[in-house]
N, C-alpha and C positions, 0 to 999 in steps of 0.2 A: 728284196725288200731291205729298207734301211736297218742297219745294225742300232741295236738299243744300247745306249750306253749304261753299264752298270756301275753304281758307286761302290768302291771297296770300302770295308769297314776301317774307320781312322779313329784311334782312341788318342792319338797324340797330334796336334797340329801347331806348327811353328811358323812364323812369318820370316821370310829370309831377309837379312839386313844388308848382305854383301852380294855381289855378283857370283854366281855359282861356279864352282871349279868344275873342269871337265874330267872325265873319267881317267885319262893318263895323267893329269896333275895330281888327282887324288892318289892312284896307286903310286906315283914316284914318291908322295908325301910319306905313304906308309912304309915304303922300303928303304928310303935314304935321309927322311926329314927328321929334324929334332922332335923332342916329344911334344912341343907346342904346335909344330907344324903337323904332326900326326893327329892332335886333338882336333885342331881346325878342320884338317881334312874329313875327319869322322864327322863332325857336325854338319859339314855341307853334304856329305853324303846322305845323312839321315834327312836333311831337309829336302832334298831332292827327291827321295824315295817317297816321303809324305806327299810331294806334288807330283806324283804319278811318273817319275823318272826312274824306271826299273833299271838296276844295275846287277843282275844276277852273278857276274862274274867277280864281283867284288867280294863275295862272301868268303872265299877262301884266303884273298888277301888279308881281311881282317882276321880270320883266325890264326893265320901264319904270323902276322906281323904286330897285332895289337893284344889278342888274349893272353900271351904270356907277360906282356907289360904290367907294371903296377906302379903307384906313386902314393905318397902318404895322405893325400887329400882325397883318393879315389875318384878324382874328376873323371877320369878316362873310363873308370869303370860305369859310372852313371850313364854317360853317354852310349857307352856299349850296350846296356841292357836297353836303351831305347832302339838301338839298332836291331837288337834280336826281336823287339816288338813289332817293328814296321816292316821287316822284309817279307817276302812271300816264302813260306815254307814247305808249300806242296806243289807238285807238278799239276797240269791241267786237268788230268783225271782223278785228282785228289789223293794220290799216293804222297809219302813224304819225300823230300828230297835227300840224296844221300849225305850232302855236308851237314844235315841237322843231326846226324849221329855224333859230330865232333862238337856241335852246339850244346847238344845235351850233357856231354861230358863236361863243357865249361860251365853250365847252369849248376850241375851237380857240385863242382867245387865251391860255386858261389854259396848254394845252400849251406855247405859246411863251413863257409868262410869265418875267421875268428871275429870279424867286424858285424855288430848286429845290424848296422843300417845295410850292407850288403846282402845280409840272409833276408831281412824284411823287404827291401825292394826287388830281390829276385823272386821272392813268394808274391808279391803284389804283381809282378810280370807274369808268373805262371797262371794267376788267377784269370788273366786275360787270353792266355794261349790254351784253347781248349781242344787239343789235337792229342789223340790217345797215343800216338807214336811218340811224343815229346814227354808225356805226363808219365806215361806206363815205367820207364828206367827210374824216374825220379821219385816215386811213391814213397819208398822207404825214408829218403832224406827229408821229404816234406814232414811225414809223420813225426820224425824225431824233432823237428821244431816246435811241436805242439808244447813239448816239455822244457823249451829253452828259458833261461833265467830271466831275459829281458821281455819286457811287455810288449814293445814293438814287434818282435819276432813272434810272440804266440799268437798276437792279434792278426797279423797276416797270414800266418800259418793256418789258422781256422778259417778265415776269408777264402783262402785257397782251396782248402777242403770242401767248404760250402758250394763253391763253383763247380768243383769236380763232380760233387754229389748231385746238382741239378743238371748236369749235362750226362753223366755217366752212371747216376745211380749209385749202388753199392758194388758194381761189377768191378771198377778199378780198385778201390780199396774198401776192404771188408771191416766190420766191427767198429764202423764208424760211431754208432750209438754207445758202445761201451768206453770209446776213448773219450767221448764229449761228456760221460757221466763222470769220470775220474778227472777231467779238467774242472768241471763245475764245482767239485768239492773243495778244491784248494785255491781257485783263481780268486784273486782279490782286484783285478783291474774290471771296472764296469763294462767298458766298451767289448773286451775279450769275453767276459760273462755272457753278454748279450749275444754276440755271435755265435757262441759255442751252445746257447740254449736255442737258438734259431735252427741251428743244424741238427740238433737232437730232436727238435720239434717236427722236423721234415723228415729225419730217419726213422724214428720210432715215436709217435705221439703218447703211446703208453707210458713210455718210461719219463717222458717230458712231465707228464700228469703224476707220476710217482715222485719225480724229484721235487714238484711243488707241494706235494701233499706232505712231504717229510720236512722241508725246509721253510714253507710258507708259515707265518704268523699274522697276527692282526693287523699290525703295522707294515701296510704295503710299502712305504718309503724306504724299506730297508734295500730293496732291490735296484733303487734308481728308476728315473723316469724312461731310460731307453729300453731297459729289460722289463719294466711294467707293459710298454706296448706290445712287445713280443708276447708276454703272458696272455694279454687281451686278446689278441690275434688266435692265439692257440685255442682260448675258451670258445672263440667265436667259430672256428671251424670244426672244432669237437661238438659243439651244441648242434650245429648244421648237420653233421655227419651222423650223430648219435643223439637224437633227442631225449631219450631216456637220462642223460646225464645233466640235463638243466638244471632239476632243483638242486643237485650237489654242487654245481658250480656257480649258482647264481649268488649264493651267500659270499662266495670270494669275489666275483665282480662287483658286488655292493661295496666291498672294502676299498676298492681303487676310486671310488667317487671321493674319498677322503683324502686323496694324494694332494701333493702341493704343486704337482706339474699342471698346469692348464692343458697341455696337450693329452696327458694320461687321462683327465676329467673328460675331455672331449671324446676320446677313444672309448671310455667307459661307457658315456651316454650311448654312442654308436653302437657298441655291444649289447647293451640293454634293449635297444630298439631293434637290433637284428634278431637276438635270440628268444625274446619273450614278448609275445604281443598282449600280456596281461595288463590291466589298468594300474596296477600298483607300480610294476616295471616301467611303464612309459611315463607315470608321474614323476617318478625319480630322474628318469632321463631328461624330462623336460625342466625339472629343477635344476639339474646341472648346466643345461644349454641357457637358462635364464641367469645363472649365477655368471657364467662366462660371459655372456653378452653385455652383462653389466660391468664387468671388472676389465674386460679388452677395449682398448682404446682404437685400435685398427677397424676401420669400416669395412675392409675386405673380409676380415674375420667374423665381423657381426652378420654379414651378408650369407657367409657360409652356414653359419648357426642358424639363421632364419631359414634357410633352405630346409634344413634339418627338421626344424620346427614345422614346417609346411609338410613334410613327409610323414611326421606324426601324426598331424592333423588329418591328413588324407587317411591313414590308417585307422584313427580312433579320434573322431571330433570332440569326444566327452573330455579328453584330458586336459584341453586349453579353456575348459568353461570357467574355471575359478582363477584365471591367470590374465583377467582383464585388467586390472591395477597395474601390474608388472608390464603388460604390453603398452599400456598408455604411457608409461614413464620413456619408452622408447622413441615415441613421437617427438620427443625433444630434440632428436637428432636432426642435423641440418641436411643430411643427405636424403634425396628424394626416393633413392633406390631403397633405402632402409624403410622409409616412411610407406612406400608402396607395399612392400613385403609385410610389414607390421599389420596394415589395415586388412589384408587379406587373412589375417590368421584370428581376427576377432569372432567370437562364436554369438550369435545373436540368441540369448535366452532370456526368459523373464527375470532371471536372479541377476544378471549383470548388465541388462540392456539401458537402465537408466544411469548407471556409472558410466557405460560407454558414452552415452549422448552428452553427459556433463563432460567428459574428457573432449569429446569434439567441439563442444561450446568454448572451452578454454582455448582450444588450438585455433579455432575461427577468430577469436579475439586477438590472440597473438600476431596472426598474419594478414590482419585485414587492411593493413597500410602497407602492405609490401608488394611490389610489382613481380617479383619472381617467385610467387608462391603460387600462381594460378593453378598449375598442375596438380599440387597439392590439395588446393580448395576443391578441383574436380574430384579428386580420389575420396575426399571426406563426403562430398555430396552423393557420391555413388554409393557410399556405405549406409548414408541416411535414408536413402530411398527404399530399400527393403525394411529399415527400422520403422517407418512411419506406417507402412503397409501392414505389418504384422503384430506391432505392441503399441497399443494406444496410450500406454503410461508414459512414454517419451514424447508425445505431441506438445506437451507445454513446455518442455526444456527445448525441443526443436524450434518451436515458435518464438521463444524468447532469443534462440540464436539468431533466426532470421531477423528478427526486430532489432538486435542489438549490432549485428555484425555483417549482414548479408545485404539487407535492402538498400543501404545508403553506402556500400562499399564502392569507391571510385576506383580501387585498385584491381580490376576484375577485367579479364578478357573475354571475349566473345562467347567461346565455348563455356567457361565457367557461369557466365550470366544466363545462358540459354539453360544450363541444366538447374541451375538455381530457380529460374523461373518454373520449369516444369515440376520442380519438387514443391515449390511453394503453392501452386495450383493443387496438387495431389495432397499436400498437407490439410488445405483448408476444406477439401472435399471429405478427408477422412475424420477430421477432427470434430469434438464436441462443439455444442453452440457458444460457451464461454469461451473456449479458445478461438473460435472463429471470429467472435466480436473483439477480441484482444487484438488478432491480427489485423483485421479491419479498420479498426481506430488507429493502430500504429501505422498502417499505411496512408491514410488520410492525414495524419499529423505530419508525416515525414514525406509526402509526396514530392514536394519541390526538391528533395535532396536526391531523388532517384536518377541516375546517370546513364544507365545501359537500356538500349531498346528492348531487349528480351525482358528484362525485369519490369519495364512499362507495360510490355504485353500482357505478362502475368498478372499485374496490378490491375489493369483494365477488366481482366476476366474475373479477379476476386471482387473487385468494387461492384461490377454489373451484376454479379450473382448473389453477393452475401452482403452487400452494404446495407446497414442498420440505419444510415443517415443518408439517403440518397441526395439530398439537397446540399448538403456540407460536401460530400463527395464530388458533386457537379462542380461547385463553386472552386474546389481547390483545382480540379483539372482546368477550368476556365482560366484561373488566376495563371497557371503554368503556361498556358498557351500564349497569353499575352493579349496586347490590343489587335484588334482586326482593323483593316484587311492584313494578310500576311505579305508585308513589303518588307524584306529584308534589308534593303539600302535605306529606306526612309527611317527605319528604327535606328540605324547606326548614326544617321544624321542628326537625327533628335537627340541621341546620347551626347553627340559633341557640341550640340547648342546648348545644351544644359550643363556644361562644365562651368562651374563656379570657381572664382578667386576668394581664398578664405586667407584672412590673416592669422598666424599663429605665433605665439610667445616660445622663444627657444632659448636655450643656454648658450652663449658664445663660448670659444675655446678659452677665454680668459676669465670665465666664471661669470660674467656678467649677463643680465637679461637682455635680449633684442627681439626684433620681430621678423618674420619671414613670411612672403606671399607665396601660397602653395594652391594647386588646382584641385579641386575636390570634384569627383565624378558622382553622379546620381546613380547609385548601385541599384535602386528599385527599378529603372528603366533597362536593365541588361537582358539579354536574350537568355531565357531559360533553356535547359537542355531539352526539354519537351518540344518546345517551339523549334528549336534546332534541328533535332531529328525528324520532325514533320516536314520542315523545309528541305532536308538533304534527299528523303525518299518517302513514298507514299505507303511502304508496308505497315507502318504504325498507325496511319490513318484508318486503315480497314478496322482494326482492334479497337480504337477509338470511338468509331462510329456505332459498333456493336455495344461497347459499354454505354455510350449515351441513350441508346434505344432502350437497354435494360433498366437504366436509372430511371428513364422518363416513366416507363410503366408503374414504377413505385411510387412516384411523385403525385400528389393530389392536386398541386397548382399546375395542371396540364398546360393549359394556354400559355401561361407566363414562360416557362422554362422550354416549351417546344419551340417558341420563337427565337430564344437564345440559341437553341441547337440548330435550327435552321440556318441562323447567321454564320455559325461557326462551320457547318456543312457547305454552305455556299461560298464562303470564303476559301476553304480548302479547295473545293472543286475549281474555282476561278485561278488559283494560284498554281494547281497543277495543269491547268490547261495552257496556262502560259508557258509552262515549263514542262512540255510533253515527255522529256528523256526521264522525268522523275516520277511518273505515274504508270502504274500496271493495270491491266484489264481488270483484275479482281477488285482492286481498290475502287476503281471508277465504278464498277456496279454495285459495290456495297454501298457507296456513298450515294449514288442515285437512287437505289431502292429504299435507303433511309428517308431521303426526301420525299418520295412518292408517298410513303406511310405516312410521313408527318402532314402532308398537303392532302391526303384522301379523306374519305368519309370515316366519320366515327374511329378517329385512330386511338383514342384513349382505350376504347373497349377491344378492339383488335389486339393491342399490345397487351393488356391484362389476360385476355383469352390465350394467346400465343405463349406468353412466357409463364402462365399456370401449368401448362402442358409441359413446357421446359422444365420447370422446377421437379415436377414428378419424374421426369426422366433422370435428372441429376441425383435426386435421392435414391432412385433405383441403381443407379451406377456406384454410388457411395456404398451402399450395403454390399453390392457384388465385391467391390475393390476390399471392403473391410474383413470379407470372409474369405478371401483368396489363400490359399495354402501354398506356402513358400517353402515348404520343407523338402529337402531333397530325398528322393525316392531312394534308398540304399538297396532294398530287397524287395523283390516281388512276392505276392503270397505263394505262388506257385513254384519258387526257386527251390532247388534240392538242398537238403541240410548235409553240410560236410562234417562229418565226424573223424577228426584227426586219428584218432587210436585204430580205426579200420582202414588207414589208407597206407600205403608204402611210402618209404623215403622219397622216392622219385616223383611221388604225386604231389607234394607240398609245393605250394607256390608262394613261398615267403619271399620277402624283400631283404636282400642283403646289401648294405651300402659299400661293400668291398666291390660288388659286381659292377659291371659297366652300365652308367645309369641310362644309356639310350635304349640297352636292350631291356632292361627292367622296366622301363616306363612303356615301352611300345610292346613288350610281349611277343616279339617277333616270332614268327612261325617257322622261319626258314631252317631252324635247327631240328625239325622233326625231319623223319626219314622220307615221309610222303612229300613234304614240301621239298626237300632236296631233289627229288626225282622231277620234279617240276622245272629245275633250273639246269638240267642237263643239255648239253649243246654238243651235236655231232659236229667235229671239226674236219675230218678227211672222211673218203670212201672206203668200202669194202675192197675194193681193187687197189686201192693205194699199196706202196710198199709198207708204210706204217699208218695201221688204223688209229685214231685219236678221238676221245670225247673228252669234255671238260664239264665240271661242275661250278659253275660261276657262283662264288659267295660274296655279296656286297657288305662291306664294312663300312666305318663312317667316313674315313678319308681315303680308302683304298679298295681294291677290288682283288679277290684272291681267286686263282684257277688252279683247281684239283685236276690234273689231266692224267687220264687212263691212256697209255699207249701200247699197242699189240704188233709184234713184228710179223707181217703176213709173207714175208719172204721165205724161203727155204735155206738162207744162208745168215750168218750172225752181222748185225750192225752195231757200231759203236759209237760212243760219244754223241748219243742222240740227245738233244736239246730242243726245248720248245721256247719260244720268245713271243711276247705281246706288246703291241704298242696302241696308242690312240692317235687321235687326228693332230692332237697338241705335241707340246713337247713331253715326251714320256720319261718316267723316273721310276726305276725298277727298284722296288725295296728288298724284295726276296727273289734271287734268281734260282731258276730251277737247275738242278745238278745233272750233269751229263751222265747218261746210263748206258749200259752195253745190254743187248737185247738178242738173246738166241732165238732160233726160228720157232716162231708161235710163242715165244714168251712175252709178257706182259709187265708192265711197270707202272707205278704212280708217282708222279712228281707234283711238286706246287711251286708255283711263281705268284707274286704279287706287286701291282704296279700302283704307283699313287694315282689318285682320281681326285677330280674337282667338277663343279658344275659346268665349267667351260669344256669339259671332255666327254659331255654327255653325248651318246650318238653311236659311232661304230668302233670296235677294237678289232685290230688287224692282228693276225698271227702268223708264225712260221715254224716248221720243224727242219732243224738241220741235222743231219747224219753222214756218218764215214763208212766204207766198207771194212772189212776184218784186217785189210794190210794199212788201213789209214791213208790211203792214197786217193781215193776217187772220194770227192765230198758231193753232197747233193742236198737239195731242200724242197719241202713241201710248203707250198701257201694254202693255210688252212681256211675253212669257211669264215667270213665275217661275223662277228658277234654283236649283236644290237643290244646296246644297254638301254634298257627302259627307265626312265625317269621315274615311274611310279613306284619302282622298287626302293626308291631313295626319300619317298614323301612321307612325312608323319603328320597326323592331324593336329592341330594346334588351335588354341583360343586366343581370341584378341577384343579388346574393346572397340566399340565402334568409333569413338574419338581417335584411338591410335590407328584404326583402319584408314579413316579420312587423312590423317598426317602422311601416313605411308603412300595412299593413292596419289597425293599431290607431289610427293617427293619422288617416286620411281620414275623413271623416264622411258623405259622400254615398254611398250604396250603391243597387244596383237589381238585385233578384232576379228572374231569369227562369227560368220553369218550361220544363223541356225538352220539347218536343212535337215529335217526328220520327218517322217510319215504320222508322228503322234502328235494329237492335237490337245494333250494334258501338260499344262506347263510345269506342275507340281511333281509329275512323274519324271518328267524330263530333268528337274532339278534335283531330286533324289538320285537319279541315274548318275547325274555327274558327281555328286557327293561320294557316293560310293565308288566308283571307278577311279576318280582323281584322289582319293583319300583326303578330301578337303572338308572343311567343318563350317556349317553355315552360322553366321553372327547371329542372326535371328532365329529365335527357337521356334515359332509359331508364325506360319504364313497363311494369311487370310484367303479362303477358297475364292475363286473368280476366274476370269479370263485374262486376267493382266497379273504378272508376276515381276519383282525385282528384288533379287535376293544378292547378297555380298557373301563370298566364302574366302576361308583363309587356310593356309597350310603351310610347313616348313618342311625343309629337306635336311638330310643328314649331314650336308656341308654347311649347316648353320646359315643357310639362305632361306629367304621365304617367297611367296606370291600371294597375289590378291585375284580374287576373281569376282566378277560382277555379271549376273545373268538377268537381262531386261527381255521380256518376252510377252507377245499377247495373242489371242486367238482371233485371226481374221479369216473370214471364209471358211472355217473349220479347219485352218491350218495354222500351226503354230510358226510365228513370225519373230524375229528379234536378233539380238547379238549376245555373244559371251567375249567379255573383255578380260584380257589377262595382262596384269603389271607385276614387273620384278625389276630388280637392280642388275640382273643377270641376264643377258641377251638370249643364252642359249636355253635356258629355262622358258622364256617366253615362246620361241620359236617351236621348241620341242612339245610344248603343252598344246599350242595351236593345232600342230599337225596330228597330236593325240585325239584333240576334241572332234576333228572333223571327221576321223575314223570311228572313234566311239558313238557318235550321235547317229549314224546310220545303223547301230546294232542294238538299238533299244527295242525290246520285245514288248 
């Protein structure tokens, strides 16, 4: 098996400028060179070690030749400290090298050096060298530096003690809490004070709280911003561990909202959100967030704060109800990302919905003539849709918005125009009669100014169903169509012929008057937008014919206007027959059906009877739409009531902003013991020399293997190591330590490898071991571990417009033929949703034998994929396709194989 390359930790990296010196040249410079030559050789040695050129024999040369030297500028000492940092200090089995004892002696002298820079730099070095064999002889010297007169030394001493405590606890240095208490009482440097408090907080939380209770006053600015952040972290963890202390600490947390530091205010709001779900605390947190978002100029900061506001909104939507005015001001930002997040935060309530509608009206007026605001307009229209369904008081404002800013807006793309047309039709269906008349009148007056086909379709629907003056509406449409027949080329010639020469009086450059001959074009004969659209394709003609028939059913002078409509229908039909590429079958059938109705027997009576029934159906649909309930169901009637006082601390399910956002959002079950058992993989057999099994823990960007190894031999094996690699280029993040196993002894080791979407598939492994003498080496090839893509999938939501954009953008596609014994398409779709952890974009699917569903999901690697299920029942068997699209080829291939297996297991 190929050896996996393990990256050694490197805290220093220097790019070499000159050609590297050989080991012999370095040794010669150390022994016989001048001071400058020794310094240059030491620099070359450090750079080569950083670039994995190990020279273990040079350690004694450095100790003998360079450690005794000193200079006034301490330039050699600086490089020497880098050398101690980058060299290998342990053997392969983890034991400390013998020469490190001499290095410890040198480091001890540096810790007691009269120069404060040497002391501080040595302490900083020791904070990175977390080896017990080196730190144990130096603990007394490290503690002595805590009381040094120079701030630089004290600060680095506390940092060193903090790192020692995090790695070894209080086993190496005891009474750290008492030492930090004494330091805090007399320390004046803010950074040192913060580090000391952080160490006291981790070593003894109660003493940290006692220190605050004695020294804290109402003025939180006395501590400085970095110390305030540490105090807030303490409060958050104490409240999470002991909820009974929340009332006592909340008063102190409130005081931090008055801090002059923006970072402290932000953490104060996060702490309030994390420790107290009460409405009062959340309102204070929102107030702080809104204050910060108005004062900060960086858009990235605004986006982060908006994410926090969204988390607050999910926890308690009532908090943002009275913040409509403040949120509306944020719409002035030019960033579409900020606007998108702000629009999601608006709460639609009776108290604020009119104010929100007025704000959106102003925004439409601002961006109506801007080409780059189409996405913003779509977002606002998506917010207007639920508003007009639920709140009748906004209909007048929304209607005025359409009349002023949307109907005749030329700077609108197809997606925005389509959504605007749908919203317009729904608005007039749900509005009262005065508002309907207002909209219809505006559409009739400004019909010639409409420029989008989708808006024309909506206008035809509105005029056909709700026109109060059908004759005027018909004349406006007829005027927009222009002269008949539809001959595009002849109209252009006519325009050219009617160009006229006009003599105009102009002012010449010298200030005198003169005449100039210019050509004046008759603008009344230009091709209107409706005529142009009708001649480009036939989709609009179908809506036009339906609107004409509806208008004709309301006109008293039936014969007069029916003949004019017949002329238009025949002209359209003749034009499309000459241009067969521009007509579809639906339009052809609609126009011919309209002609048959008008030329049949008693057409007026048939139309009036037909659309009388249609009006009844429209009225019933309006009533149904008006009374629809768009409230989100938060709790079902039979949901259990959670009483916090009767639950243990481990049962609380609160959100902490300091936790990993992915795990908080998904509530992953792999942390439970039962779930862990389901992820155990047997790597070797019971008859192998070493039995091994592994628990596979999937993180966001890596996989951790927790391996149990048991020595099945009757003799000892040593240097037992386990390694894993993927099909691609593996990168080990955490290498498993080599262990010694006595007969029948077991040991647990952990190793972590980097993982991405391209590596999904099979993980290979091997176990290396040696005999007691270390002479014979052997290895075992473990069982392959299949990494399931399903473990990396998270359900996600997406708008249908964004889904269509991604569908057109992603190039990798896999089409799977549906092959199942079931004939229920809805059960098939529900099964795929559950097994693939995907979420359907459409909430409700109509029952029937045909189904077309779009689904969306994301992975932990920040990739996503799209699913489309198109199926129908033919001869009592489900037929169709499942199409998968993604930007990552491996996801598409893996999901295709997964679906082929899953669809045969539907029960």
